[in-house]
Each structure stands twice: as structure tokens, then as C-alpha cells.
N, C-alpha and C positions, 0 to 999 in steps of 0.2 A: 717611309714615314719620317717626318722631321722630329727633332728632339722637342720642339715647341708643342707639336701635336701630342706627343707622348705625355708631356707634362700636363696638358689639358685633360686628357683622359684619366690620368692618375688622380688629378684634383677632383674630377667628377666622382670617381669611385670613392675617394676619401670622404667627400661630402655625403654621398649616399650611405656609407657605412656609419657616419656620425649621426645622420638622421634616424637610422634604424636603432642605434644605441639609445638616442634620446627618447624614441618611442617606447622602448622597453622600460626606461626609467620613469616615464610619465605616470602621474598619479591616476589610478583607474577611476573610471566614471562610476561613482557610488550610486548614481541615480539610475543606472542601467539595471532593469529588472533581471532576476535570475531566471534561467530556463528550467523546464521540467526535465527529468532524467532522460538520457539517451539510451533507449532500449530497442530491441529488434521488434519486428511486426508480430512476433509470436509470444511476446513477453509482457507481463505486468510488472510494476515495481511499487513497493510500499515501504514506509518507515518501519523499522524492525520493532520499535516500541509499540506501535499501533498493532502490529501482527502478534505481539506477545501479551496483549491485555484484552479486557472485555469491553473496550470502547464499542466495537461492533460485535454484539453478543450473539448467542446461538439459540436462544429460546424460540419457540414456535407459537406461543400464545398470541391471540389477536390483540389483547390489551397491551398498550405500551405506556411506560411511565414518562413523566415529564420531570427532567432533572433541573433543579435550580442551580446546583453546583455538585458535580459528581467527579471524584478523583479515582482514576483507574491505575493501579500499580501493575507494572509489567514484570514478567519473570526475568527479564534481562536487567532489572534495576531501574528502568526508566519509569516515567510517570506522565499521564495525560489527564488534564482537567477539562470537563465538558459541561456545557449548559445547553439544554434544549430537549427535544423529544428523543426518547430511547432509540438507539440505532441498533440494527441487526446486520447479519451477513448479506441480506439482499441490498441494503443501503451501501455496503462496502463494494458489492459487485458493480453497482452503478458508478460509484466514485472511481474505482479502478479503470473502468471502461472510458470514462470521460478523460481521465488523466492520460490514458493510453492514446486517445485521439489527438491530444495536444503534445505528445512526447517530443522532446527536443525543441520545444517552442516556448514562448512566453505563455503564462496562464491567460486565458481569455475565453471568448465565446465559441461554443460548438453548436452548429446547426445540424439537426437530424430529424428523421421521421421516427416516431416512437416504435413502429413495427420493426424498423431496421435495427435500432439499438437493442430491442428485446431479442431479436434473432441472434445478434452478436453475442449475447450473454447466455443463449440457450433457453430463453424464456418463450412462453407462448406469444405469438404475434397478434392475438385477438384483442378484443376490448378489455378483457380481464388483465392481460399482460400490460396493456397501456396504462390501466388504472393503477396497477402495482408500481409501475415505473414512475407515474406522476407523484404518488405518495412518497416514494423514496426521494425524489428530487425536491419535494417540499421540505422533508426533514433535513436534507443536506443544506438547504437554504436557511432554515430556521436555526440550526444548531451552531454553536460557537466553540472552537477549540482553544485551549491555552497550552502552549508548550514552553516549558522553562528551559532555556538554553544554558544558563549558569545560575548561581544562587542570586545574582543581581540583575539578570536580564531574561527576557522572554518575549513572547508575542501571543496575541489573541486574534482570531480571525474566523469568519464563517467559511466553510468549504466551498460553497457556491455564493456568489454575490448577486446572482439573478437567475430567474427561470421564467420562461414564457411558453405557453402552449396554445395552438390554434389548429385544430384538425390534425393534419399530418406534418405541420410546420412547427416544430418545437426548437427551442434553443436554451442552453444553460451556459452560464459563465463561471468558470473557475476563478475564485478570488486570487489576486496576485500573491498573497502570502501563503497560498497552498504549497508553494515551492519550499517552505520551511519544513515540510514533511520529508524532504530529501537532502538532509545534510550529508556531507561527504562520507562515504563508506558506512553510512548508517541506514541503508535501506536494502531490502532483499528483492530477488527476482522470482517470479512465479510463471510457469508455463501456462499460457491461456487455454490451450486445448485440453490440457490435463485438468485444469480447474473447472472447465465446463462439464467434464464427465463426473464431477462430484456433486452430491446433493448440497444445496445451499444450507449451511448450518454448521454442525460439528465437523463434518468432513472437510469443508472449505477452511474452517478455522484451523484445524489440525495441519492441513497442507501448508497454509501460510506460516503457522508457527514453526513447523519443521524446516521450512525454507529459510527461516530467520535464525536458526540455531545450528551448532556443530553436532548436536545429537550425541553428546558424550555424558550428559547428566540425567540420572533417573528423576522423573517427575512423579511425585505422589499423586494419587487420585484426588485427594482433598485440594491440593494446590492447583491441579488441572481444572477441577470444577470451578474454583474461584477465578482462574485466569480466563476461562471461556464464558463466564457469566452464568454459571449454573450452581451457585453455592448451596442452594437448598434442595438440589436433586437427590433422590434416593441413591445412596452410595452403590448398592449392588446393581441397580438398574443402570447407573452411569458407567460402571465397568463394562457392562454388556454393550452399551452404546460406543464406548471407546474401542473395544475389540472389533466391532462391526465396521466402524469408521476406518480404522487402520488397515483392516483387511481389504477394504475398498481402495485405499491408497496404494496398496501393493498391487491390486488387480489392474489399476490404471497406469502403473509404472512410476508413481510419484516416489515411492520408497521400495527398496529391495526386500527388506524384512524388518521386523520389530520383535521385541521380546519383553517379558515381564520380569521385574526384579524388585528388590527392596532398596529403598533409599538408605544409603549408609548412615546418614545423620538421624533421620526420623525413625529409621527401622520400620517403616511402613511400606505396604505394597505399592508399587508404582509401575510406570511403563517407560520404556526406552526404545526410541526408534534408532536402531543401531547402524543402519546403513541407508543413506539416501541414494537416489539414482543419479550418479554424477553425470551420466550421459545427457540428462535434461538440463544440466547447468551450462552446457555448451551453447554457443550462439545466442546468448541472452542479450548481449549488448550489440547495438547496431554498428 
């Protein structure tokens, strides 16, 4: 090969290298929408602050409040402000499933049969299950979240920007800003099959809460009642509910064990999930 040919090849390689370097230096396209988190087919993901507060409460009463402006303080120091119909754990189950359907993609429309979505969540596939699903989707469309990113910045958005239903042809559209629920390193992973084996309510709330914490801090029952949306519950009855819920988490393998202790600061009885099932944390990310 001639020296002239070698020079041409070297020049081409140099130009390619320069082009690649220029690409890396280029200003990123700020108009490009963020994607939802990349998780495995067996995993849900959710913002840790949402998992540690009563935005999605655990009450089972039929009556639901309408919040003009409600601020939920999380046990991790975060805060969520919400306007709209009261949300419960069944609403969260629907949101988790919709986000999972769009994982690693832009927020957008999901088309589905109500019976299929109900089955994926472990709900009844009959008309009663479809009606429950429809009400959840309506609440997620009507409600508006406010997340404060810093003291001078934040965002407000509905979780769903649209919902239509017609027989077995339903569709729901995740609002573009729902990606704000997934800031870097501030969301937790939950095993889908494990969550399905839990009763929707205190059991699912505790599982999500434990998934979002290192489980090294004792939580007083009073703080726990507030955090899960049951501040007015009878204290003694609530303790029994917590014991039963944690026992169920052990039974399904969500945690290995838990214990009761006194909070060192408040010197009041509390609960400490001392050991999570680390085996479930594997293969969470796709």
C-alpha cells in the first residue's frame, strides 16, 4: 500500500475521531423527553418519597375525601403536595402497573382490556373489578401532584393526562411529567409477584416503605400511623394490624424477620424491620 493511501486512511480516522469528540461536547437536546425507569419484567419502581408518605393511603372506608390542597410529609424528609380525590393503595397499584407497561419508554398511551389489567394486578376480572379499575383511573386523571425539586423550583402535573373506555377497549395516557417521579437514585424497586401476594392496604404500603429504606431506624407506631394515613386509628388495634401485616411480609419472602423495639429518642414502642430479603433485590434492573 502506498504512503499516499496510508495518509488518506489516517486522515479519515482523524476526522471520525474529531466528529465523535464534537458529538460528546454538543449541547444535549433539552426538548427530548425523559424516559421512565429501566426495570426488569418482574419489577415495579416508584419514588421513595411517595413510598414513605400517605399520598396513597391505607384506609378501607368507602367514603373518600376531596383535597383542595393536602401536603404529605414523608419519613425520609421529602414532601408531596396533592390536589384531588383521596388516593388509596388500589390507585397506586394501577399507577405502578401503567408505569411498568411503559418502562424504559417515554410516558404516553397504554391500550389494554380492563380484564387483562385487572388480572395482572391480581384483581377480579369480572365487572366489579372493571368498575374498581375505572374509578381508580378517574381519580388518577383528576388528581394533581406538586413536587418541589429545590426551594426555588418544582413541577405540578396530573398522573394521567387522559383516560377513555369502551367495552374491552380502554386506554390511559401517562402525563409526560410523570417521569419527575423518578429522579436519579431516588426511587425504589418492588417485586411484582411479591406485591401481588399481599393484601392491598397496610401490607402493600409496608412493603413499599421497607423497599425504600435501609431498615436501620426504629419507627414509632404513632409515626407509622401518620405515615400510612391512619392517624386516628385506635393505637392498640393498629399494633395488631402492623404485626399481622409484617408476619405476612415474612411469609411471602419480602422480609426475613422483624422485631419490636423502643425508639431511642421518643422512648416509645415501635417496630424495626431488621432484615430485608436481599435475594429479591437481584435482577430488578433490566
